[in-house]
N, C-alpha and C positions, 0 to 999 in steps of 0.2 A: 807614531806615539801619543797615545789617549790621555786626557787631562783628566783632573779631579773627579771621583763621582760627587754630584751633586748631592746636595741632603734635601731629603722630603721626597725623592721620586721614586718611591718604592710603588706596587702592585696597590697598596690599599689605598693611596692618594690617587693614582688612577682608576681606580673604578669610584671616588668621589666625585671625580670631575666630570664621569661621564653622568652620574646619577643628577648633578647641575646643570645638566645640558638637557636635562628631560622637558622639551616642550611641554605649555599647558595645553595644549590639542591632545598629549598622547596621553597626559594625563587622566581627561576629560575621555577621550575614546576608551583605557580600560576601564572606569568607573564607570560608564555605560557596558561593557562587556559583563561587569559585574551583575549586570542586573536581572531581574526575572524573566525568564522567557513568556512572554503572554500569550503569542502561536505563532506557527509558520505561516508560511506564505504571503504573496502579497495583499489578500483581500478577506484572510480570515473564513472563507464558506470553507463550511464539510459537505457541502451537500452534492461536492461533483470532484472530478478530479482535477490536479493541476492544467488546466487549463490556457495558464500566464507564461508558464516556464520559470516562474519564480517561487516554486512545492519546495524550493533550501531556505527560502530567506526563513531571518529566524528576527521576528519583531518584537525586541523586549518590552517590557514597561518597567518606566520611572517610578519612583517613591512620588508621593504626592507633592507636588509645589508649594512653599510657602516662601513669601520673601520676609524676612525681618526690617524692623527698621534701621534706617530712615528710608524711606519709598521714594526720595526726590521727586523732583517738579513740584506739583501743585499736591502731590498726592497725600504726604501727610496732613496736611492744613484740612484734607477735605474728609480724612478717616478720622480725623480732632472732632471737623464740626457733626458729622453726622454720627459719631459717639458722643457729643453732647446735646443733639433732640433727641435720642435714644434713652438717653438718663432723664430727660425731663418726664418721661413717661416711666421712671426706672426700672428701664432697660437698658442693662448694660451692652456696650458696644461685641464683646467677645462673646457674648450668649446667641447674638442674635447673627453674625460674621464668625463663620467657624474658622477661615483663614484667609488671607489678601495675600493677591500674585501680583508681581510687577514682571513684566515681561515684554522684550523690545518696544517699549517706551509707553506701555497701555496698563492700566489698571483694573483691576478685576475682584471684586469679594462674592466670594463665596459662602450664601445668604442658607441659615436653615430654615425649610419648607414654612415651620409654622410662621415665622418671624416676616414672609417676606413681603406682606401687605404693609406692616408697620414700618419698614425700611425703605418700601418705594413711595409709603405716603407722606415721610420727613425727607424725603430725594425732590420730591415734587413740593410742600407745601414751606418746608424752610426758605427762607429768603437767602441767606448766604450759603444754600445750597443753588434752590434753585433748577432743577431738570425739569424741565416744559414738558422735554421728548422722551418719550417713548419710541427709537424706531424700530423695532422689528424682535419678533419672539424667535429662537429658532431650537432645532435638537439637535441633540448627537445623544450617541446610541454606541457604550461602553460594555461590550457583555464581559470579556473579563474582570471590570471593577465589581467587586465582588458588592451586592448591597448598596450598590450605587451608579446600577447601570444608565439609567437614563438621566440627562439632563437636560434641562431649557436655560438656554441663555438672553440676556437682554442687554440691549443696550440703549444707554440712556443719554440726552444732549444736553446742557445747558448752553443756551443761547444766553442769555444773561450774562455769564461767567466766562465762555467760551471754554468748557470743561467736557469732559467724555468718560463714563465709567459703566464698565461691564459690570454686571447682577449674573451669575451662574447659581441654580440651586440642583440639589441632586437624589435624587429619590430611589430607593429599589423599583426592579422589574417587576418583582411582587406585586407591590403598591404604589402604584405610578400617580399617585395625587399630587397636584400643585395646584393652592388656590389661586383664583383665577385673579388678573390685576387690571379690567373689565371696569370697575368700580372706582379705580385710581387713572388708569389713563384707557381710555376710550379706544383708540386705536389696537389696542390689542386682540382686540374682537377677532378679528379677521388672522391675525396671525395665531392666535392661539390654535381657531381651528385648523389651520393650516398643520401645524407642531401636533394637533390631536392625530390629524388625517395621517402623515407621513412616520410617525413613530409611537402613537399610541398614548402619551401624555394627556393623563387625563385633570383637566382646569375644572375644579370644584368652582362653581357660584358663577360660570359661565353661563349666560343666558340662552343660549341656543348652540352648544360643540357638535355639530353636524358637520359632515366632510367638504368639502370644500372643491377639491383638485381631483380626487377620483372620486369615481361613480358611488350613488349611495351605496348599492347591494356589492361595493369590493369588500372581498377579505380578506384582512390581517394590513399589515402597515409597512409600506413598499422601501423606506429609506431605513427601516432597521437591519441590522447586519445580519440576522439570524434570518431573515426575508428572503425563501427560497431565488434560487437564480434561474434565468431558465423556462422552455417548458411554450415561448413565443419566439417563432422563428425572426430575425429581424433582414429585412430587404435592404439592399444596397446597391444601388446604380446597377440594378440589374440581377445582382446576383441574390442569391439566398444565402444568410450565413446562419447554420446550426446554432439552435441555443446549446448551452456548456455543457450539459450532460451529453452531447451527442458529438462536441468536438473533439480532436485528439487530445490526447491526456498524457501529460508528460509523468512517466514514475517512473 
């Protein structure tokens, strides 16, 4: 003998319950799968066959990240202080910094190339900022990021306030010019040379932009993702590994 039917037990309620149980991870995965495919394969090279076995991998390109306020930690205070310092020179924060990203507890200002020196000068000289050190300059190459293929990344440290900041500048591959920061942070000298050597970023105003790692007569910039792979056999423990264009290809 069965009891009376319970109200609200229809199929529509079951579907609603299932929808409520969808995890944030599932939603994030669905959102990721809806993004545009930027390339296929593990490394994105198109000069050889698939020698890695990952030729079917789809690498998707997410939209440019931008973090809204409040940023958290000391990040809001740092942004406000830099904005006030720039404003004293009649430059708005939003005109110099195109977007702010907070990710994994780290703060990044994406600065327009034309305002890099002004921003770096304020970071160093304003007592409320006091970023005494630029610990390094590195390059990144994103071939699929049209008009912004080459990125220079600067890491700043304030010993006075125990704070860290990353500044990133993007330029097109067709015009890879960024103002040199050697006049503000002299330690950038060798770092900018290395970034030019490996990525081809040209730092205007550098006192001697020459190769620092590769031989002076080397052609190209070997850490760019469009740099050809292979052509030089690799020797390892007595065995010779052929260059990628001669290895087994997974088709």
